[in-house]
Backbone bond lengths (Angstrom), bond angles and torsions (degrees), N, CA, C in turn:
res aa  C-N    CA-C-N  psi(-1)  N-CA   C-N-CA  omega(-1)  CA-C   N-CA-C  phi
1 M - - - 1.289 - - 1.451 113.73 -
2 P 1.310 115.95 130.24 1.557 116.36 -171.10 1.591 108.01 -77.39
3 S 1.264 117.14 137.26 1.417 119.53 175.18 1.483 113.41 -81.85
4 S 1.249 110.57 142.81 1.543 118.12 -179.74 1.634 109.76 -105.65
5 S 1.257 114.00 133.97 1.373 113.92 175.89 1.544 107.54 -135.08
6 V 1.334 117.00 151.53 1.378 121.30 -178.92 1.572 107.68 -102.73
7 T 1.326 121.12 124.58 1.341 122.80 176.54 1.521 114.59 -94.11
8 P 1.284 117.28 123.98 1.502 117.48 -173.69 1.567 108.09 -60.01
9 I 1.388 116.25 152.92 1.406 122.04 -175.92 1.554 113.78 -66.63
10 W 1.266 118.70 -26.90 1.514 121.20 -179.22 1.506 108.11 -78.56
11 Q 1.385 119.64 -21.65 1.470 117.30 178.96 1.639 104.85 -82.42
12 R 1.332 118.35 -30.63 1.479 121.47 -175.06 1.556 108.01 -73.33
13 F 1.391 114.93 -49.24 1.433 118.15 -173.95 1.580 112.35 -107.65
14 G 1.197 117.34 -1.98 1.443 119.89 171.83 1.478 114.65 85.63
15 A 1.324 121.15 -179.68 1.494 123.27 -178.05 1.541 107.11 -77.69
16 G 1.276 120.78 -13.96 1.494 123.36 -179.83 1.470 109.06 -62.31
17 L 1.327 121.78 -36.35 1.444 119.46 -179.32 1.495 112.82 -70.20
18 L 1.485 115.61 -33.41 1.408 114.75 177.48 1.559 112.12 -71.22
19 A 1.274 117.93 -37.56 1.364 125.88 179.03 1.659 106.12 -64.94
20 G 1.260 122.48 -36.90 1.432 124.43 175.46 1.522 110.92 -63.51
21 F 1.395 115.54 -46.12 1.509 116.74 178.81 1.585 110.80 -62.74
22 A 1.370 113.16 -33.94 1.513 113.96 179.49 1.520 114.11 -67.60
23 L 1.406 111.92 -35.20 1.453 119.43 -178.72 1.627 111.10 -68.73
24 V 1.293 111.80 -40.00 1.485 121.27 -174.20 1.703 102.34 -71.88
25 G 1.331 118.81 -42.28 1.435 120.72 -176.19 1.568 105.73 -68.69
26 A 1.358 120.91 -37.58 1.491 123.22 -179.42 1.582 104.26 -67.31
27 F 1.332 119.88 -43.80 1.477 119.45 178.81 1.514 114.67 -63.24
28 L 1.281 118.24 -37.02 1.379 119.68 178.33 1.652 110.35 -71.68
29 C 1.177 115.12 -37.28 1.494 117.16 172.64 1.538 116.38 -58.70
30 L 1.520 113.55 -42.86 1.297 118.98 175.95 1.558 114.64 -65.81
31 L 1.376 119.63 -34.42 1.376 119.87 177.44 1.577 110.90 -72.84
32 A 1.303 116.81 -36.34 1.547 120.87 169.28 1.479 111.58 -52.97
33 F 1.282 114.51 -47.39 1.528 122.47 -175.44 1.515 110.12 -63.23
34 L 1.387 113.76 -43.11 1.536 118.96 -172.93 1.572 108.22 -76.36
35 F 1.337 119.95 -36.75 1.475 118.90 -170.12 1.472 113.35 -106.45
36 V 1.296 124.53 -14.89 1.443 125.31 -176.76 1.585 105.64 -117.54
37 R 1.279 121.23 84.74 1.363 123.52 176.30 1.498 111.90 -135.23
38 P 1.309 118.35 80.57 1.522 120.45 -175.69 1.498 106.74 -69.40
39 E 1.234 126.30 -21.64 1.488 123.85 -174.09 1.576 106.99 -73.56
40 L 1.254 117.96 -18.56 1.567 125.44 -177.99 1.468 110.14 -101.37
41 D 1.382 118.86 14.00 1.363 121.35 -176.06 1.585 108.93 -71.42
42 V 1.249 119.09 114.09 1.483 125.10 -174.35 1.517 111.52 -96.49
43 R 1.329 117.28 111.87 1.479 122.36 178.16 1.425 113.18 -118.51
44 P 1.369 123.78 146.48 1.448 120.90 179.61 1.515 112.26 -66.65
45 G 1.290 116.70 150.25 1.465 119.57 176.56 1.488 110.67 98.89
46 P 1.389 116.95 166.21 1.476 121.77 -173.10 1.543 108.22 -67.67
47 A 1.344 115.16 147.12 1.482 119.63 -179.52 1.497 109.27 -77.66
48 W 1.360 117.29 -29.81 1.416 120.23 -176.32 1.578 107.74 -145.17
49 T 1.260 118.66 134.05 1.419 126.96 178.22 1.536 111.42 -112.45
50 P 1.379 117.95 124.50 1.490 116.20 -173.49 1.582 109.70 -69.96
51 P 1.223 127.13 150.96 1.315 127.12 176.34 1.573 113.82 -59.68
52 A 1.304 119.30 146.29 1.463 124.35 -174.64 1.447 110.20 -57.62
53 V 1.166 117.71 -38.31 1.561 121.13 178.71 1.487 112.71 -57.00
54 A 1.401 115.92 -54.28 1.437 118.46 179.88 1.502 110.50 -61.36
55 A 1.338 120.60 -37.63 1.550 120.57 -178.88 1.494 109.73 -68.06
56 A 1.311 116.39 -33.21 1.525 119.08 -177.50 1.530 106.42 -76.50
57 A 1.291 122.22 -34.32 1.436 123.62 -178.71 1.605 107.30 -73.28
58 A 1.308 120.41 -36.63 1.431 120.94 -178.86 1.573 107.47 -70.77
59 A 1.319 117.66 -30.15 1.431 122.21 -177.71 1.538 115.61 -64.26
60 T 1.424 108.42 -31.78 1.478 115.53 -179.81 1.397 117.35 -91.61
61 L 1.400 120.01 -6.25 1.416 121.99 172.76 1.466 116.65 -61.96
62 P 1.333 123.11 138.02 1.385 119.03 -179.89 1.522 109.22 -77.69
63 P 1.426 113.94 156.04 1.478 114.73 177.26 1.496 113.57 -60.79
64 P 1.314 121.95 151.04 1.506 120.83 176.76 1.517 109.67 -58.77
65 A 1.280 112.28 141.85 1.504 119.72 179.50 1.573 107.37 -79.98
66 I 1.286 114.05 142.72 1.463 123.09 169.92 1.480 110.08 -80.81
67 Q 1.308 118.84 127.51 1.438 122.75 -178.32 1.582 104.72 -60.30
68 G 1.377 118.07 128.87 1.335 121.80 175.74 1.521 115.69 99.02
69 A 1.390 114.18 -24.66 1.502 119.81 177.80 1.524 109.39 -66.65
70 E 1.375 116.84 -41.99 1.419 118.28 -174.48 1.581 110.13 -72.22
71 Q 1.389 117.17 -20.16 1.473 116.13 178.19 1.522 112.98 -86.27
72 G 1.438 114.65 -12.34 1.411 118.48 -174.28 1.442 114.48 84.20
73 L 1.305 121.42 15.75 1.497 122.97 172.02 1.482 108.32 -77.48
74 A 1.316 116.70 129.00 1.518 122.58 178.28 1.387 107.35 -163.06
75 V 1.389 115.92 160.97 1.443 123.18 176.32 1.511 108.63 -58.50
76 G 1.295 117.70 141.75 1.472 124.87 177.75 1.591 111.39 92.34
77 R 1.404 115.57 -12.31 1.372 117.25 -178.22 1.487 113.32 -98.50
78 S 1.437 120.41 170.37 1.407 121.94 175.16 1.580 106.93 -101.55
79 A 1.294 113.63 153.58 1.511 120.43 174.77 1.490 106.29 -136.67
80 Q 1.365 112.01 152.52 1.376 123.66 178.60 1.537 112.00 -109.42
81 V 1.299 119.88 138.30 1.455 122.72 178.45 1.493 108.17 -83.86
82 I 1.314 118.00 115.99 1.493 124.78 -176.74 1.506 113.68 -107.32
83 A 1.362 120.10 5.11 1.459 123.48 179.76 1.418 112.98 -64.07
84 A 1.341 121.63 148.51 1.361 130.21 176.67 1.565 110.85 -59.16
85 A 1.301 111.07 -35.81 1.484 115.11 -178.08 1.493 109.26 -120.29
86 A 1.351 120.04 178.07 1.559 122.79 174.97 1.511 107.25 -68.41
87 V 1.268 114.23 145.89 1.490 126.12 -173.85 1.520 103.67 -109.94
88 N 1.415 114.33 138.88 1.442 122.65 176.10 1.497 113.92 -67.96
89 L 1.392 112.46 129.34 1.501 113.00 167.71 1.530 104.78 -99.62
90 R 1.281 113.84 122.39 1.465 122.99 -176.56 1.624 115.28 -105.14
91 R 1.367 111.21 158.31 1.409 117.76 178.83 1.467 111.08 -74.60
92 T 1.347 119.56 -30.68 1.412 123.92 -176.59 1.529 110.02 -137.47
93 P 1.314 123.35 157.33 1.523 122.30 173.75 1.477 110.58 -64.80
94 G 1.333 113.53 148.45 1.480 119.91 175.43 1.652 105.99 103.06
95 Y 1.418 107.73 153.06 1.462 116.01 178.75 1.502 112.08 -128.91
96 L 1.306 119.86 -11.86 1.439 120.61 -175.64 1.671 108.29 -85.20
97 N 1.294 109.02 140.60 1.551 115.17 176.88 1.543 116.18 50.57
98 K 1.361 110.51 43.34 1.530 114.89 -177.12 1.558 105.88 -108.56
99 P 1.374 111.30 147.67 1.505 113.75 177.40 1.599 109.18 -70.84
100 A 1.301 113.83 159.81 1.577 115.61 177.07 1.509 109.88 -57.24
101 G 1.276 122.51 -33.11 1.427 123.91 -176.85 1.508 113.93 -67.22
102 D 1.350 118.37 -3.96 1.427 121.56 -179.58 1.523 111.41 -75.36
103 I 1.403 112.69 -29.15 1.512 117.97 177.99 1.551 109.08 -78.02
104 L 1.379 113.44 116.59 1.444 114.77 175.38 1.569 114.36 -86.04
105 G 1.329 117.10 -15.51 1.449 122.74 -179.21 1.466 110.06 159.24
106 T 1.254 117.43 -166.23 1.540 126.59 179.90 1.438 110.52 -121.83
107 V 1.325 118.54 154.82 1.471 123.89 174.06 1.520 107.16 -121.12
108 L 1.140 119.19 129.31 1.591 124.82 -175.02 1.493 109.39 -82.67
109 R 1.352 111.43 154.37 1.441 128.05 -177.65 1.596 103.57 -51.18
110 D 1.306 123.28 143.33 1.441 132.32 170.03 1.510 106.73 78.01
111 A 1.377 121.45 1.41 1.530 117.66 178.18 1.494 107.69 -76.55
112 T 1.308 111.88 150.61 1.527 119.30 178.85 1.426 106.81 -106.16
113 V 1.391 115.63 136.16 1.489 124.94 -176.89 1.530 104.52 -125.33
114 N 1.397 114.64 150.50 1.480 121.02 168.97 1.463 111.87 -98.88
115 I 1.307 114.11 127.08 1.504 119.67 178.11 1.514 111.79 -76.12
116 I 1.273 118.22 114.23 1.444 124.44 -174.32 1.646 114.97 -105.23
117 G 1.336 112.58 -18.03 1.490 121.01 -175.46 1.500 109.49 -162.83
118 G 1.415 109.58 170.73 1.458 116.80 178.29 1.533 106.92 102.80
119 P 1.285 114.63 -175.23 1.375 129.51 2.03 1.546 112.54 -78.27
120 Q 1.303 120.93 154.90 1.380 122.93 173.01 1.545 110.07 -139.18
121 T 1.306 119.84 144.59 1.419 121.20 -174.05 1.508 108.23 -107.13
122 A 1.419 114.18 125.47 1.409 120.53 173.95 1.450 110.65 -142.93
123 D 1.258 122.22 139.15 1.510 125.40 179.82 1.527 106.11 57.53
124 N 1.214 123.12 44.71 1.487 126.98 -179.27 1.462 114.77 50.03
125 L 1.335 119.60 36.75 1.440 129.18 177.42 1.495 109.48 -129.25
126 T 1.378 117.22 156.48 1.401 117.80 172.80 1.614 108.42 -104.15
127 W 1.340 114.75 130.15 1.427 119.29 -171.14 1.556 109.53 -117.18
128 W 1.236 113.88 143.33 1.466 124.16 -177.27 1.588 111.20 -119.66
129 Q 1.285 119.29 128.55 1.418 116.43 173.51 1.556 109.08 -81.34
130 V 1.312 118.73 129.17 1.518 122.39 -174.63 1.432 110.37 -126.80
131 R 1.318 113.52 162.85 1.443 126.09 172.57 1.438 106.70 -120.16
132 V 1.346 122.84 127.10 1.508 123.28 -178.40 1.412 106.73 -102.32
133 S 1.362 121.90 168.94 1.405 123.24 -168.34 1.475 115.69 -60.11
134 A 1.328 114.90 -33.49 1.515 119.62 177.12 1.410 113.70 -70.17
135 G 1.392 121.09 -1.69 1.393 120.50 176.94 1.564 114.79 96.16
136 R 1.348 112.91 -4.66 1.396 118.43 178.58 1.521 115.18 -74.66
137 E 1.342 123.99 136.56 1.427 123.56 -177.36 1.494 105.81 -119.42
138 G 1.359 113.86 148.78 1.414 122.26 179.80 1.579 109.71 -178.76
139 W 1.316 110.32 -165.46 1.512 113.52 -173.98 1.559 109.54 -121.85
140 M 1.301 112.00 136.19 1.535 120.29 179.55 1.469 112.86 -121.06
141 A 1.259 120.93 144.74 1.492 119.72 179.57 1.596 106.43 -88.46
142 E 1.178 116.25 145.38 1.491 128.66 -179.10 1.565 106.44 -65.56
143 T 1.417 116.43 -46.43 1.417 118.16 -179.63 1.644 106.89 -134.83
144 R 1.272 113.68 169.79 1.438 118.05 168.66 1.546 109.91 -81.80
145 A 1.264 115.68 167.09 1.483 124.02 176.78 1.587 108.90 -59.22
146 S 1.341 114.32 -31.03 1.448 116.63 176.12 1.523 116.22 -75.55
147 G 1.318 114.86 -8.43 1.426 119.57 -179.65 1.542 114.82 100.26
148 D 1.320 114.11 -9.03 1.518 115.90 177.41 1.496 111.91 -64.25
149 Q 1.338 120.42 130.10 1.426 126.49 -178.90 1.621 109.12 -67.04
150 L 1.392 114.72 134.11 1.434 118.26 176.18 1.556 109.48 -111.57
151 L 1.356 120.44 -31.43 1.461 121.82 -178.78 1.520 105.27 -122.41
152 Q 1.334 114.73 150.14 1.490 121.91 167.24 1.509 106.25 -148.87
153 P 1.330 121.64 157.36 1.363 130.62 177.88 1.495 108.00 -44.41
154 A 1.321 123.63 131.25 1.447 124.18 172.61 1.557 112.25 -66.57
155 P 1.281 117.23 145.92 1.462 118.26 -179.00 1.426 116.58 -75.81
């Protein structure tokens, strides 16, 4: 009786047939990628419109306040030092990672200073360039990092 054996397809046609199927599959994937892309569908007009309630609420919000503006601190005005202790007068705005020579001196409580420049933001604080009565000029922070007020408009 003759023996029957099944020969696998890859042995009959070789590895070339499998490579051909792989190339056809890759080509079909490429065609699908190029022609079927609904996420890239471009239509005129906005893609999303905010709800009317949110737009109306946003329109009624006041503009953000500029730090110092509500206190009346501005160039050309006088300010009074209201800190519990003396405040550093600095060569440049900012207090973090500064050399010791950046501190020009201190200004005592109740001293009046003239604002000649600023405001500038440095180290998350608002800084004003001031002139003290002795003629010294430098930069003072409006508040401490803790939020304690250092300067207020002079009476």
